[in-house]
C-alpha positions as CSV (number, residue, x, y, z in Angstrom):
1,M,64.2,-35.3,63.5
2,L,63.6,-31.9,62.3
3,V,62.3,-33.3,59.1
4,Q,59.8,-35.7,61.0
5,S,58.7,-32.7,63.1
6,F,57.7,-30.4,60.4
7,A,55.8,-33.3,58.5
8,S,54.1,-34.1,61.7
9,T,52.9,-30.5,61.9
10,V,52.0,-30.2,58.4
11,L,49.8,-33.6,58.3
12,K,48.0,-32.1,61.3
13,S,47.4,-28.8,59.9
14,V,45.9,-30.5,56.6
15,A,43.7,-33.0,59.0
16,R,42.3,-29.8,60.7
17,S,41.6,-28.4,57.2
18,V,39.9,-31.4,55.5
19,E,37.8,-32.1,58.8
20,P,35.2,-29.7,58.0
21,I,34.8,-30.2,54.6
22,A,34.5,-33.9,55.5
23,S,31.4,-33.5,57.7
24,R,29.5,-31.4,55.1
25,V,30.1,-34.3,52.9
26,I,28.7,-36.8,55.4
27,L,25.8,-34.7,56.1
28,A,24.9,-34.4,52.5
29,R,24.8,-38.2,51.9
30,P,21.8,-39.6,53.2
31,Y,19.7,-37.5,50.3
32,S,19.2,-40.1,47.5
33,G,16.8,-37.9,45.1
34,S,17.5,-37.9,41.6
35,T,17.5,-34.1,41.2
36,P,19.9,-32.3,44.0
37,P,18.5,-30.2,46.5
38,P,18.2,-26.4,46.0
39,P,20.8,-24.4,47.6
40,P,20.5,-23.0,50.9
41,P,18.6,-19.6,50.4
42,T,20.7,-16.4,50.9
43,S,19.7,-13.1,53.1
44,G,18.9,-11.5,49.8
45,D,16.6,-14.2,48.0
46,S,13.9,-13.6,50.7
47,Q,13.1,-9.9,49.3
48,R,13.6,-10.9,45.4
49,T,10.1,-10.6,43.5
50,P,9.4,-12.4,40.2
51,P,9.6,-10.0,37.2
52,P,6.4,-8.6,35.8
53,P,5.0,-10.5,33.0
54,V,5.8,-9.0,29.7
55,E,2.9,-7.4,27.9
56,D,2.1,-8.3,24.6
57,T,1.9,-4.2,23.3
58,T,1.8,-2.6,19.8
59,H,1.5,1.0,18.8
60,F,-1.6,2.9,18.2
61,G,0.0,6.2,16.1
62,Y,2.4,7.1,18.9
63,K,0.8,5.6,22.0
64,T,1.7,1.9,23.3
65,V,-1.5,-0.2,23.6
66,N,-2.2,-4.1,23.9
67,R,-2.2,-5.8,20.7
68,A,-6.0,-7.2,21.7
69,E,-7.0,-3.3,21.8
70,K,-5.6,-1.9,18.7
71,E,-7.8,-3.5,16.7
72,N,-10.9,-1.6,18.2
73,L,-9.4,1.6,18.5
74,V,-8.4,1.5,14.8
75,G,-12.2,0.2,13.9
76,G,-13.3,3.4,15.8
77,V,-10.9,5.7,14.0
78,F,-12.4,4.3,10.2
79,S,-15.7,4.2,11.6
80,S,-15.5,7.8,12.6
81,V,-14.4,8.9,9.3
82,A,-16.1,6.2,7.0
83,S,-18.5,8.7,5.5
84,N,-15.9,11.1,4.6
85,Y,-13.2,9.0,3.8
86,D,-12.3,10.4,0.3
87,L,-12.2,13.8,1.9
88,M,-9.6,12.4,4.7
89,N,-7.6,11.3,1.8
90,D,-7.7,14.5,0.2
91,V,-6.7,16.3,2.9
92,M,-4.0,14.2,3.9
93,S,-2.5,14.1,0.6
94,M,-3.6,17.2,-0.8
95,G,-5.6,15.5,-3.3
96,V,-2.8,13.5,-5.1
97,H,-4.1,10.4,-3.5
98,R,-6.3,10.0,-6.8
99,L,-3.3,10.0,-9.1
100,W,-1.5,8.0,-7.3
101,K,-4.3,5.1,-7.4
102,H,-5.0,5.8,-11.0
103,H,-1.2,5.2,-11.4
104,F,-1.4,2.3,-9.2
105,I,-3.9,0.7,-11.2
106,N,-2.2,1.4,-14.5
107,R,0.9,-0.5,-13.4
108,L,-0.7,-3.0,-12.1
109,D,-2.3,-3.7,-15.5
110,A,-4.5,-6.6,-14.6
111,G,-7.3,-8.1,-16.6
112,M,-8.3,-11.2,-18.2
113,R,-6.3,-10.9,-21.5
114,P,-8.1,-11.8,-25.0
115,S,-6.2,-14.7,-25.3
116,S,-7.2,-16.3,-22.0
117,S,-10.7,-18.1,-21.2
118,E,-9.6,-17.9,-17.2
119,P,-11.3,-14.7,-15.6
120,L,-9.2,-13.4,-12.7
121,H,-10.0,-12.8,-9.0
122,F,-9.1,-9.8,-7.5
123,L,-9.2,-9.5,-4.0
124,D,-9.1,-5.7,-2.6
125,V,-8.3,-5.7,1.5
126,A,-9.0,-2.7,3.5
127,G,-10.9,-1.9,0.4
128,G,-13.8,-0.5,2.3
129,T,-15.0,2.1,-0.2
130,G,-14.5,0.5,-3.0
131,D,-12.6,2.9,-5.3
132,I,-9.5,0.6,-5.9
133,A,-12.0,-2.2,-6.7
134,F,-13.8,-0.2,-9.0
135,G,-10.9,1.2,-10.7
136,L,-9.4,-2.2,-11.4
137,L,-12.7,-3.4,-13.1
138,E,-12.6,-0.1,-15.3
139,H,-9.2,-0.6,-16.4
140,A,-9.8,-4.3,-17.1
141,E,-12.9,-3.5,-19.2
142,K,-11.2,-0.7,-21.2
143,R,-7.7,-2.0,-21.3
144,F,-8.6,-5.7,-22.3
145,G,-12.2,-5.8,-22.8
146,D,-12.5,-8.0,-19.8
147,V,-15.9,-8.1,-18.3
148,E,-15.9,-11.2,-16.7
149,S,-13.3,-10.7,-13.7
150,K,-14.7,-10.8,-10.4
151,I,-13.2,-8.9,-6.9
152,T,-13.6,-9.4,-3.5
153,V,-13.7,-6.4,-1.2
154,A,-12.6,-7.2,2.3
155,D,-12.5,-5.0,5.2
156,I,-12.3,-5.2,9.1
157,N,-15.1,-2.3,9.3
158,P,-18.4,-2.7,8.3
159,D,-18.9,0.9,8.4
160,M,-16.7,1.3,5.4
161,L,-18.2,-1.8,3.5
162,K,-21.6,-0.1,3.9
163,E,-20.2,3.0,2.2
164,G,-18.8,0.4,-0.5
165,E,-22.1,-0.9,-1.0
166,L,-23.8,2.3,-1.3
167,R,-21.4,3.2,-4.4
168,Y,-21.7,-0.2,-6.1
169,A,-25.4,0.1,-5.8
170,K,-25.1,3.2,-8.1
171,S,-22.5,1.8,-10.5
172,K,-23.1,-0.2,-13.7
173,W,-21.7,-3.1,-12.6
174,A,-24.7,-3.3,-9.9
175,N,-27.0,-3.7,-13.1
176,E,-24.8,-6.2,-15.0
177,G,-26.6,-8.9,-13.0
178,K,-23.4,-11.2,-12.6
179,N,-22.4,-10.2,-8.9
180,R,-19.2,-9.8,-10.1
181,V,-18.1,-7.7,-6.8
182,E,-18.3,-9.0,-3.3
183,F,-18.0,-7.1,-0.1
184,L,-17.1,-9.3,2.8
185,V,-16.1,-8.3,6.7
186,Q,-12.5,-9.7,7.1
187,N,-9.8,-9.4,9.4
188,G,-6.9,-9.0,6.8
189,E,-4.4,-10.6,9.2
190,T,-6.4,-13.5,8.8
191,M,-8.8,-13.9,6.2
192,D,-10.1,-16.9,7.5
193,A,-13.1,-16.9,4.8
194,I,-10.8,-16.5,1.8
195,P,-9.2,-20.2,0.8
196,D,-5.6,-20.8,0.2
197,N,-4.0,-20.4,-3.6
198,S,-7.3,-18.9,-4.4
199,K,-6.3,-15.3,-5.9
200,D,-4.9,-13.8,-8.5
201,V,-4.1,-10.4,-7.7
202,Y,-4.3,-8.8,-3.9
203,T,-4.3,-5.5,-3.4
204,I,-4.4,-2.9,-0.7
205,A,-4.1,0.7,-0.8
206,F,-3.9,2.8,2.5
207,G,-4.4,-0.1,4.8
208,I,-1.8,-1.9,5.9
209,R,-0.4,0.2,8.3
210,N,-3.4,0.1,10.3
211,F,-2.7,-3.7,10.9
212,T,-1.9,-4.8,14.4
213,D,0.9,-7.4,12.9
214,I,1.8,-6.5,9.4
215,Q,4.3,-9.5,8.9
216,K,1.0,-11.6,9.7
217,G,-1.1,-9.7,7.0
218,L,1.8,-10.5,4.7
219,N,1.8,-14.1,5.5
220,T,-1.7,-14.1,4.7
221,A,-1.5,-12.3,1.3
222,Y,1.1,-14.8,0.5
223,R,-1.4,-17.8,1.5
224,V,-4.6,-16.8,-0.4
225,L,-2.5,-16.0,-3.8
226,K,-2.4,-18.5,-6.4
227,P,1.4,-19.4,-7.5
228,G,2.3,-16.5,-9.9
229,G,-0.1,-14.0,-8.2
230,I,0.8,-10.8,-7.5
231,F,0.6,-8.8,-4.3
232,A,0.5,-4.9,-4.7
233,C,0.5,-2.3,-1.8
234,L,-0.1,1.6,-2.0
235,E,0.7,3.0,1.2
236,F,2.1,6.3,2.7
237,S,5.7,6.3,3.1
238,Q,8.8,8.0,4.3
239,V,10.0,11.1,2.5
240,E,13.7,10.6,1.3
241,N,14.6,14.2,1.0
242,P,15.4,15.9,4.5
243,V,14.4,19.5,3.0
244,I,10.9,18.1,1.6
245,D,10.2,15.9,4.8
246,Y,10.9,19.1,6.6
247,A,7.9,20.9,4.8
248,Y,5.8,17.4,4.9
249,Q,6.3,16.7,8.7
250,A,5.2,20.3,9.4
251,Y,2.4,20.4,7.3
252,S,1.4,16.7,8.8
253,F,1.5,17.4,12.3
254,S,0.4,21.1,12.3
255,L,-1.9,21.3,9.6
256,L,-3.9,18.0,9.5
257,P,-5.2,17.7,12.9
258,L,-6.7,21.3,12.4
259,M,-8.2,20.3,9.2
260,G,-9.6,17.2,10.4
261,Q,-11.4,19.5,13.4
262,L,-12.5,22.2,10.9
263,I,-13.5,19.9,8.2
264,A,-15.4,16.5,9.7
265,N,-15.0,17.9,13.6
266,D,-12.8,14.8,14.3
267,R,-9.0,15.8,15.4
268,D,-8.2,12.8,17.0
269,S,-9.1,10.2,14.0
270,Y,-6.5,12.7,11.8
271,Q,-3.6,12.8,14.4
272,Y,-3.7,9.4,14.8
273,L,-3.8,8.9,11.0
274,V,-0.8,11.1,10.8
275,E,1.2,9.5,13.5
276,S,0.7,5.7,12.1
277,I,2.4,7.1,8.8
278,Q,5.5,7.8,11.0
279,K,5.2,4.8,12.4
280,F,5.0,2.5,9.6
281,P,8.2,0.6,8.4
282,K,10.7,2.7,5.8
283,Q,10.6,1.7,2.2
284,E,13.4,-0.5,2.5
285,E,12.1,-2.5,5.8
286,F,8.8,-3.1,4.5
287,K,10.5,-4.6,1.2
288,S,12.5,-7.4,3.8
289,M,9.2,-8.1,5.1
290,I,7.7,-8.3,1.6
291,E,10.0,-11.1,1.1
292,K,10.2,-13.0,4.5
293,A,6.5,-13.6,3.8
294,G,7.8,-15.5,0.9
295,F,7.2,-13.3,-2.2
296,Y,9.7,-12.3,-4.9
297,V,10.2,-8.4,-5.3
298,P,11.4,-7.4,-8.4
299,E,14.1,-4.8,-8.5
300,P,14.2,-1.9,-7.6
301,G,11.9,-3.3,-5.0
302,Y,9.6,-0.1,-4.8
303,E,8.4,2.8,-6.6
304,N,8.5,6.2,-4.5
305,L,5.8,8.8,-5.5
306,T,5.8,12.4,-5.0
307,F,9.2,12.4,-3.1
308,G,8.4,9.1,-1.1
309,V,5.2,10.4,0.5
310,A,3.5,7.2,-0.8
311,S,5.0,4.5,-2.2
312,I,4.1,1.4,-4.4
313,H,5.4,-2.3,-3.3
314,I,4.8,-5.3,-5.9
315,G,5.5,-9.0,-4.4
316,I,5.0,-12.2,-6.7
317,K,3.9,-15.5,-5.5
318,L,6.4,-17.9,-7.5
């Protein structure tokens, strides 16, 4: 009797526990949709707000701006400095940029070899004033007797290209009648006027750090080059020696904007250019980005100039 009484008590207790659950299941049964209904709101749901949309931003120097805005801001900088562009580079590099560019062109050593009948097709991106383009043509002629190869100078900024066209009009190539130099307004990230696999050599000097999307620009460089084509970039970089870097940073941030104000009456443009150097990827990271675009990068991967103030990066489209 004791066992039966205990069992009866347990069964009644279980029945009382199950009854509320059963009633909830029965109440839920009439729903016949294929997707289960949403759970009932909790007390906190009514106070939640959706997260704000993620803005598509990038840097303009040390400022954070919308990607669509950066192109116009950079354009304003280079329109401002176009007529004094070489002076700007003289100030920023203490005149050494001329030696860097000369070494850059000599290292490329590009030109139609005497044994070849096919002229080369160069593309100089962000080439505005034409100093790299004219240097490449001069080197090809002196080194290989190449007077046939052609070059397209592309720049997103018409004011920079206008400076290059003025220089070209005074050069010996303007009087040859061969139309070996073409000036083209183009966005370096897309180059929509340049066909795939059409160029032998792609050069860019002190320009790629101003791209809104550097990786996109590298991908485009790979697209327009022929198999076996050469990508060559000369750019301000990161000084690796901490003592020299300290002196360089002091010069960059203290003196350069001031000199920009005194020489060109344009402190803001020089301030941006200093900051843009600091935001540019370090040498190893930039090398990896070139490889990501598809290029083979020969060892050691890059060449530092003047302790890393600038560096040369080479990639080959296999």
